[in-house]
Wavefront OBJ file of the C-alpha trace (Angstrom):
o trace
v 56.856 33.570 61.463
v 60.524 35.069 61.849
v 61.928 31.069 61.399
v 59.919 30.555 58.489
v 60.757 34.226 57.392
v 64.203 34.297 57.145
v 64.031 30.729 55.238
v 62.119 32.264 52.723
v 64.275 35.458 52.305
v 67.034 33.537 50.723
v 64.941 32.904 47.771
v 62.716 35.302 47.285
v 63.360 39.229 47.967
v 62.747 39.947 51.782
v 60.100 42.093 51.572
v 57.849 39.588 49.433
v 59.110 37.077 52.209
v 57.431 38.749 54.882
v 54.220 39.201 52.824
v 53.806 35.697 51.935
v 54.975 34.348 55.468
v 51.921 36.975 56.624
v 49.626 35.774 53.381
v 50.057 32.218 55.372
v 49.686 32.824 58.353
v 46.148 34.860 57.519
v 45.364 31.550 55.913
v 45.341 29.502 58.806
v 43.636 32.397 60.971
v 39.965 31.006 60.297
v 41.068 26.958 61.235
v 42.662 28.757 64.453
v 39.643 30.772 65.316
v 37.429 27.749 64.694
v 39.398 25.955 67.348
v 39.160 28.616 69.719
v 35.777 29.989 69.520
v 34.156 32.074 72.335
v 37.787 30.756 74.624
v 38.919 34.579 74.605
v 39.279 36.679 77.306
v 37.983 40.151 75.920
v 39.878 41.810 78.655
v 43.231 40.906 77.424
v 42.248 41.300 74.069
v 41.488 45.322 74.459
v 45.365 45.392 76.211
v 46.590 43.477 73.428
v 44.665 44.843 70.340
v 46.206 48.699 70.590
v 49.912 47.680 70.738
v 48.994 45.338 67.727
v 48.140 47.817 65.777
v 50.772 50.310 66.533
v 52.971 47.119 66.458
v 51.773 46.869 62.414
v 51.775 50.315 61.874
v 55.075 50.527 62.820
v 56.663 47.432 61.195
v 55.045 48.214 57.753
v 56.308 52.218 57.914
v 60.094 50.550 58.276
v 60.088 47.808 56.161
v 58.835 50.088 53.167
v 61.675 52.264 53.235
v 64.505 49.312 54.692
v 66.433 48.222 51.730
v 66.527 44.549 50.822
v 70.324 43.760 52.125
v 68.816 45.496 55.553
v 65.879 43.947 55.963
v 67.685 40.627 55.523
v 70.329 41.142 58.346
v 66.819 42.326 60.917
v 64.980 39.278 59.762
v 67.626 37.257 60.358
v 68.415 38.535 63.972
v 64.639 38.414 64.967
v 64.926 34.829 64.239
v 68.351 34.445 66.293
v 66.633 36.260 68.880
v 63.416 34.448 68.982
v 65.331 31.210 68.634
v 67.614 32.059 72.165
v 64.247 33.125 74.048
v 62.692 29.835 72.980
v 65.983 27.633 74.369
v 66.167 30.178 77.743
v 62.254 29.517 77.997
v 62.484 25.809 78.039
v 65.772 25.350 79.553
v 64.607 27.337 82.900
v 61.178 25.418 82.445
v 59.327 29.172 81.981
v 55.966 28.422 80.865
v 54.646 31.809 79.212
v 51.110 32.533 79.239
v 49.968 29.281 80.470
v 47.311 29.218 83.108
v 44.558 27.465 84.601
v 43.665 23.567 83.750
v 45.944 23.647 80.667
v 48.860 24.691 83.390
v 47.629 21.724 85.761
v 47.883 19.173 82.762
v 50.938 20.164 80.666
v 53.338 19.983 84.154
v 52.331 16.356 84.034
l 1 2 3 4 5 6 7 8 9 10 11 12 13 14 15 16 17 18 19 20 21 22 23 24 25 26 27 28 29 30 31 32 33 34 35 36 37 38 39 40 41 42 43 44 45 46 47 48 49 50 51 52 53 54 55 56 57 58 59 60 61 62 63 64 65 66 67 68 69 70 71 72 73 74 75 76 77 78 79 80 81 82 83 84 85 86 87 88 89 90 91 92 93 94 95 96 97 98 99 100 101 102 103 104 105 106 107 108
């Protein structure tokens, strides 16, 4: 999301770019939900959901009061941090969140 938000913020105001990115992600949710139907772990969902809701509320509060020029810098910084983390994980061959049969299949 951060990369698409940063690219869109070049052409649109930063808040609009984030809103459009969130809308596009929500459009993808029904397809993902159909693919993974009944394959989720309820315990993990109970652990993730409260912090996700807090993150959404804090994000909306932070974005609503932030000037556009500063929000563009935050979007760019988040995109860079996520890109660097991706490179670190790829270089170290760290597999985050993959367990079971999928981990065995992806290790081949």
